[in-house]
C-alpha positions as CSV (number, residue, x, y, z in Angstrom):
1,X,0.0,0.0,0.0
2,X,1.5,3.3,-0.9
3,X,1.4,6.5,1.1
4,X,0.6,9.9,-0.4
5,X,2.4,13.0,0.9
6,X,2.5,16.6,-0.2
7,X,5.0,19.4,0.5
8,X,4.7,23.2,0.1
9,X,7.9,25.2,0.2
10,X,8.7,28.3,-1.8
11,X,12.3,27.0,-2.3
12,X,12.1,25.1,-5.6
13,X,15.3,23.3,-5.0
14,X,13.9,21.8,-1.8
15,X,10.7,20.8,-3.6
16,X,12.7,19.0,-6.2
17,X,14.9,17.3,-3.5
18,X,11.8,16.3,-1.6
19,X,10.2,14.5,-4.5
20,X,13.5,12.9,-5.5
21,X,14.0,11.5,-2.0
22,X,10.9,9.2,-2.4
23,X,11.3,8.1,-6.1
24,X,12.1,4.5,-5.3
25,X,9.7,4.1,-2.4
26,X,6.1,3.3,-1.8
27,X,5.7,7.0,-0.9
28,X,4.0,9.1,-3.5
29,X,5.5,12.6,-3.0
30,X,4.3,15.8,-4.6
31,X,5.9,19.1,-3.9
32,X,4.8,22.6,-4.8
33,X,6.5,26.0,-4.6
34,X,3.4,28.0,-5.1
35,X,0.4,28.0,-2.7
36,X,-2.1,28.3,-5.6
37,X,-0.7,25.2,-7.3
38,X,-0.8,23.4,-4.0
39,X,-4.4,24.3,-3.4
40,X,-5.4,23.3,-6.9
41,X,-3.8,19.9,-6.4
42,X,-5.4,19.4,-3.0
43,X,-8.9,20.1,-4.5
44,X,-8.6,16.9,-6.6
45,X,-6.3,14.7,-4.5
46,X,-6.1,13.4,-1.0
47,X,-3.0,13.1,1.0
48,X,-2.0,11.0,4.0
49,X,0.4,13.6,5.4
50,X,1.0,17.3,4.5
51,X,4.3,19.1,5.1
52,X,4.2,22.9,5.1
53,X,7.1,25.3,5.2
54,X,6.5,28.1,7.7
55,X,7.8,31.1,5.7
56,X,6.1,31.6,2.4
57,X,5.7,34.7,0.3
58,X,2.6,36.7,1.4
59,X,1.5,33.9,3.8
60,X,2.9,31.2,6.1
61,X,2.3,27.5,6.7
62,X,0.1,28.3,9.7
63,X,-2.4,30.2,7.4
64,X,-2.2,27.5,4.8
65,X,-2.9,24.7,7.4
66,X,-6.0,26.6,8.6
67,X,-7.5,26.2,5.1
68,X,-7.0,22.5,4.9
69,X,-9.0,19.4,6.0
70,X,-8.4,19.2,9.7
71,X,-8.2,15.4,9.8
72,X,-5.1,15.2,7.6
73,X,-1.9,15.3,9.7
74,X,0.2,18.4,9.1
75,X,3.9,18.8,9.8
76,X,5.4,22.3,10.0
77,X,8.8,22.6,8.4
78,X,10.9,25.6,9.5
79,X,14.4,26.8,10.1
80,X,13.1,28.8,13.1
81,X,12.0,26.5,15.9
82,X,10.9,29.5,18.0
83,X,7.8,29.7,15.7
84,X,4.5,29.4,17.7
85,X,1.9,28.1,15.2
86,X,-1.8,28.5,15.9
87,X,-2.8,25.6,13.7
88,X,-2.8,22.0,15.0
89,X,0.5,20.6,13.6
90,X,1.2,17.1,14.8
91,X,5.0,17.9,14.6
92,X,7.4,20.7,13.9
93,X,10.6,19.7,12.1
94,X,13.7,21.8,11.5
95,X,15.4,22.4,8.2
96,X,17.6,20.8,7.1
97,X,15.7,17.6,7.5
98,X,16.9,14.1,6.6
99,X,15.1,11.4,4.6
100,X,15.0,8.9,7.5
101,X,13.4,11.6,9.7
102,X,10.6,12.1,7.2
103,X,10.1,8.3,6.8
104,X,9.9,7.8,10.5
105,X,7.3,10.6,10.8
106,X,5.3,9.2,7.9
107,X,5.4,5.7,9.3
108,X,4.4,6.9,12.7
109,X,1.4,8.8,11.3
110,X,0.2,6.3,8.7
111,X,1.3,3.0,10.3
112,X,2.5,1.5,7.1
113,X,5.2,1.5,4.5
114,X,6.6,-1.4,2.6
115,X,9.4,-0.1,0.5
116,X,11.3,2.8,1.9
117,X,14.9,2.4,0.7
């Protein structure tokens, strides 16, 4: 069974890296650098876990999370761990993150992964 994850970060290099991390896994990863593209995708697709960067142009991950389905687990990704989000994030992780850290979080939240190498 595959897991679907989505990531929103205004840094396009990080979006590319995020998708590449999961190419040979059972994790289907989509990353977006524009909130409008992210929301358009989310209208038509569901996700098991959502990763949101905190600092985004003209908004932040907290505001984005407030507009999303409340039952989908959300992870805040930030370089500033002093951030005090108002939205209910299940975790806050610091940049730079490692692939294994993400896999551990996804496994904890979804309870299943079969091919994660």
